N, C-alpha and C positions, 0 to 999 in steps of 0.2 A: 540211618539213624542219624537222628541231631547232633549240633556240636552241644554239649554241655554247656550250661552259663558259665562256671567258674572257667572252663576252657578259655572261652570268647572273652569272657577279663584279663586272661591271663595274654592273651593275642593284643587286646585293644594297649594293654598298661606297658608290653613293648614297644609302646611306639610315645616317645617324648613329645611328641606334639598333641597329642588325646586329650582332652581337657572335661571329665567330669561332670563339677559344677562350676558352673563359670565365678570367676573372680575367687576361686579356694580351692578348688580340688583337680587335682590329672589323676586319670587312670592308674598314672601309677603309686600315687598316693593313696588311691582306693585299693591296689591291690595290698599294698602294705599294711594298712589301717585293719584291714580284711582278719590279714596273717594275726596280728595283733591279739584281735577279740577271739580268735578261735584259738591263739595261743591259753585266754584268760577266762575262757569255758575250760578248757582243758586244767586250768588251774582249780577251778571252783569245781572240778569232778565230774562233768558232762562228759560224757563219750559218745558215739556213732549210735544216731537209734534214740535218743534220749528227747523228750521234746523241751524246747524251752517257751514259758509264755513270757508275750514281750506286750507290756499295758503303758506307754507312756507316748506324750504328745507326739506330734511329728517333729522330726531335726534330720538332717542330712545321716545321723547317724545311727539312725534306725534303718536305711538301705543298707550301710554298711554292714547291719549285724545279721540284716537277712543275706546278703552273701557269705559272711563270714559262718555260719550255721552251716551253710551249704556246702562252703570248703570242708569244716569239722563232721560234718554227717549228722550233726544236730538239726532235729525237727524244728522248725521255725512255727508257732502260733501266736501270729498278732492277735490282739483282743482289743476295741475299740475302747478309748480312752474316757470316754463319756461316761460309759459303764461305772454303774456304783459298785461297791466292793460287793454287797449283796448279789448281785447280777453277773457279777465274776465268779460266784461260789462253783456254778454249774459248771465251768471250763477249768476251773482247777480240780471239782471230784470228778469230772466223765475221762480227761485229760491227762490228771497224775502226772503235771511238768516235774521236771526235776528240780528246776529251779522259776520262777516268778520273777523277771524286772520290773518292776515300779516304780512309782514317783516315791520320791523319799515319806511322803504323808502318808503313805497308804502300806508301807512294809508291815508293821506292826499289826494293822488288822486281817492281810492277808495271813500271817505269821498264825495270827489265833483260829485261822480257819484251818489249821493244820497243814499250811503250806510252806516251803521253803523260799523264802522271798530273799531278794536286795534291791536295794536303789539304785535305778539305771546311770546315777552320777556314778556314785561307786563303781560300780562297775567297768564306765569310762575312765576312773582313775586305775584302775587292777589293766585295764587294757593299756591305758600310755606307759607303764612302765614293762611291757612284754617284747620282745620280736619279733621284726617284719617276717621273716621266714619261717612258716609254718610247712613241715611236712601232711601236705592231705594224703588220709587214708584213702585207699582203693573206692571206687562210687561206680555203679551201675544203674544204666537208665531208669530201671524202677523201682529204684531206691526212693523211699518217704521223702520230700524234701519239706511241706508243708503241711500242716492242719488247718482250716480256715474255717470257720463255725459258720452256719446257715443264721439269719437274721432272725429266726424263730417267730415271724410273724404269724405261721400256723403253728406251734407248738415249738416245743422245746428246741434248741439247737443242735443242729446234728453237725457232728465234727467233717470237713470234706477231705477227704488224704488226696493229696498231689503230687504225684511223683515229680524228679528231675525230669525225664522225657515230655512228661506234660506241660512243663512248663518249656522246656528248650523249642519241643515242636512248633507249640502257637506262636514262640514269639519269631522263631525262622520265618513262618506261613505268614505272620503278621507285617513284617518289616520287608517284604518282598512285596506284598499286597498294596500297602502305602507309600511305597517307597521311600523308605528312611535312609539316609545317609549322614558318612561322617559331617557331611556339614550342616546337619540341621539343630537345632535350638529348643527343647522343650519345654514349654512352659507347665512347671510341673506344680500343680494348685490343689490336686486330690488326698485326700488322705492315703493313708502308708498302712492301715487296718485291714485293707480288701482289696480283691485283687485285680479291681481297676488301677487305682494309685501303685499298689507294690507291684504286680507283675505284669501289664499289659505295659504301662506308661515307661517303668524302671528296663524290664526286658529290653524293650523295644529300641530304647535308648543307647544301651549297653550293646546289644548286636551291631548295631549298625555304627558304634564308637560315636555316637552325638554326644551332646553335652545338654546339663540342664540349667534352665532360671527357676530355681527351688525355693517355692512358697510354703511357708509353714501351714498356713489354711488360704480357704479364698476368701480376698478381700479386692470389692471390685475395685477401689483406689490403685490397689497392688497392681492387680493384675493389667488393667489398662495402662498403667505406668510400663509397665515390664512388658507388653506387646509389641512393639518394636525394637526390643534386644528378641524376640521369638522368631520361629517358620512355626513350628506345628502346637497347637494344643489341645489339648483333652479335656473334656468336663464331663457333665450330668447338665439335663435341662435346664436344673435352675441356675447353674453360672451362666447362660447364653440367657435366658427370660432377665437376668438381672442386669447384666451388661446393657442387654436394649432397653432397659428403662435409666439409662446415662447418656445422656446428649453427648458425651464428650467421645461413644463408640461413632468412630467414622470410616469409611473406605482408608484415608488417609493414614488415620493408627494403626490399620489393619495389611498398609501396602507390602510389609515385609514376608506376611504369613505364606506359607505353601498352602495350610490344611488345618483345618479343623473339625474335631471328632466329637462325637458325644455317644455314648451309652451309661447303663447300669439304672435308666427308667426311662419311658419311651417321650420322643420329642415329638410333639404338637406339629402338624403340618403347617398350623398358624405360625409358631417359633421360628420352623425350617423357610416361610415364606418370606418374613419381616429381617430375619440375620440376613438372606442373601440379597434384599431391597436396601438395607442400610448399608452394609459392608462391601455391595459387591462377591463375596466368599458362599459356596454353598456346603452346609454341614453335611460330612460325612457319617451317618448312624449305622452302628452298628449291633451285635447282637452275641450276648453271651450270657455265663452264670457260674456262679463260683463252684459247681461242679465238671465243668466244661472247657472254662474259658472261654477264648472267642470262639462264636462255630459259625457267623455268616458277617458281611461287610459289604455295602454298596462298595462302587468302584470308586478308586483314585482316578485313575481316568476313565472316562464316561459318566452315562446318567445317573446321577445321585437322587433315589425316588422319595420326593417326602410320603411319609406314610409308610415307609419300606426299611427292613434292615439288610437289604441288600442278599446277596448270595453265599453258598456255603465257601469257606476258605477253602483254599486250596488243601487235597488230604483229609477234607472233612466230611464226613456224609450225614445228610438231614433228608429226612423222611415226613408227611404227613399223612397219619393213620385213622381210620374210622373207630367206631366202637370195638368193630371186631378185629382189629389189627391188621387190616386189608390197607395197601396204600392209596391213598386217594388222589383224584387227579388234578393238574392245576384248575385254581376257583373255589376247592372246595377245603371246607373249613376241617382242623381235627385238631390230633394231638402232634405237638413237633416232638420228633426223634432224631438222636446223635449217635451218630458212632463216628471214631477217629482217634488218634495217639493223643488226643486233647481232655479226652473225658477220663475222669476222675476214678481211682480204684476201687471207691466204695467209700460207706460212714463210718467212722474209728469206732470199733466194738458194737457195731449194730447189724449183722451178715442177715438177719431175716427183712430189715429195711432194706438193705444194699440189693439184695436179690428180688425185692415187691417192684425195684425203679428200673430194674434192667430188662428187657425180654430177649429170647433166645438171638444168639449171632453177636449179643453184645450192641445192640442198641439200648442208649439211654432214653426215656422216658424221661422230657423235662418235667411236665404240667403248664408248659404254656399251649395254647390254642392260634394255630397259624393258619394259612393258605399262602400257597404259592402261585405268582399269576404265570400266564403265559409265556413271558419270559424270563421266567426262573427268579424274580425279585420276591423272597419271602417278607407276606406280613404276620405280625402277632396283635392275636385280638382279644389277647388276655388270659389271664392264668384260668387253667380248668375251674379251680374253684372259684374263680367270679363269675363265670358262665350264671347267665338268668334266664331260669326258664319260665317263661310268664304263660299260663291256659296250655302246656303243653309245647309251647314255640319256642328255640332257641334265640335270645339274644347276645349277641358279641357287645361287649364297654366298648369295645373301640371303635366299632362303628357308631354309637349314639356320641360317643367322647368328640368324634372326628367333627360328627355334625353340629354340636355346639359349640365348640372351639370356633369353627366357621363365623357364629354367630358375632355382631356388635357389639362390645361390652362384656365380654367373656372371660377374662385372663386363663383360667382353669378350669376344669371340668372331671369328673370321678364317676362315674353309673356304677349305682351296686343292685343288689338282688336285696329286698324287702320283705319278709312273709306276709302275706296276702290271705283273707281268709276264703275270696272267691276263686283264683286266680293260683295260687302255692306263695310265688313270688313275685312281685310287681317291680317295674322298672323305675329307679328314682336316680335322680340327677343331682349331684351336689355341684354348686359352682360356686367361683370367686370372683365376685366382679373388679374390672379393670379400674385404674384409679381412675375417681370423679365418677364414674358409670355406676346408675340406679338400675339397678332390675328386676322386673316385673315377670313374675311366674307365669300368667296367663298367656303373654305376649311370647315368649321363650315356647312355650308349649305347640303356640299357635306356629310361630314359623317353623318349627322343624315339619309341619304336616305335609311341605311339599316336597321332604327330605327323607323322610322314612314313613315305612309302614307303619298303621295306627299300633299294632302290636309293640313297635319299639318305642314309639313314643313315651316318654316319663310320664306315671300317674301322680307324680309329684317333683319339684323343680324347689329344693333347701339352698338360700342364698349364704351361704360361709363367708368368713372374712380368712380362713385358713383349714388346710388339710394335715391331717397328723401326715407326717413323713419320718421314713428312717433316715439313718445316716446319711445316705447318698440320694437321697431326694425322694424316693421312691412314696407313692402313695400307699397309707396304709388302709387300704380297704376292708379288713378283718373289723378296724376301730371304726369304722364308718357304720358299718353293719351293725354292733353292736348298740351303740350310739343311738341307732334311728330304728334298730328293730321293733319297736312298739309304736310306729307311723300310722300301723291302719288297723290296731288293737282295736278299736270303736267303730270298726266300718260294719 
């Protein structure tokens, strides 16, 4: 069984030399702050098993509150602060939190929805007056630690129930795999309402006794200024593409960096190659999701293959299966399934949906399509719902996108299936031009003829200025399909 997150925090706090946030907070300070916050939760009537909804802008205190909830046994429920009050209503109704901590301007609106609310500033003031020593109640590895809601791009958001062991086991595996040590300094520019910034980044640093360069949001100027202070950066592909657009990104600026990690959305092979050419560093791409934490990773030592997400983490099993559930051989594409201590316990108050997503033996069906190569590297071919079936033939969007991204003048691509009167679905490519480039549909289609079979070549290429994306930078293909559903209506 893994070492609990709070036990690890106590280990680090016992060492006076350990710095949590550079320039402000030691691990000892962090432990004291979490104690005060845990007391404040109790003073507000929250007990072990209660849910705490937190919808505030990113700040160091949010990380402290997450840890305070672990200490008190209160279930942490972070919500994107960009959501409107109307959008937040679903989480309030579904999770029934004992308290919602929000910005002062939202307190009255949240209370009008029938929830108990308090401003985060008032909570921090209450916590500041509490004692630092907190008697943690007993905890078990299977106790619920957090509920994170899925993005809801395919329907109503579902609450993912994550246990203390889910978080601890994944942190231990990643620290070992990515060779985190107490000498590392993590540049933290990710949001903290999502598993990437909240759990992967925070817990890796904490378990290693590393420190953070804490940034409240991703701003290229600030990241470039702080890179010389850091040894590791975790980001989404958008971070890397935006930094590549800045001429200040040089090998010298990255000289002290040990590792660049990318996740939460697919990293294009073109970005992978350009980053290596510009900085001398090879980005490490990994694969995970809210329900499973991290699943696979390219190696820290060894070949990091562009277009792949590496191999299963230690202790995590991954398989690719066909429609009949049979395990497929390397090179064959199918459904990605995962089993291990990282996998969530189910969806909050949705037992039937939970049962649908698991196969016998505890295998979770991720909804992603992929294939292993002969060396065990996994490639993600897209979501099962994004598979395009045209004229009875399967087209995996990732394959077409990789071919498009290799063409000059294309900054980004997204391939979707659109209803077609003859083929059932037609392959359609949406592309964003690189700065200064002028893209021509016929030229792009012609350039793909030597790269792809005829049935995979997009029947239309749409040049767009931007893609609809969620908060983590993932292209929202469902929105693209809705926008262009009538493209072939008159054919």
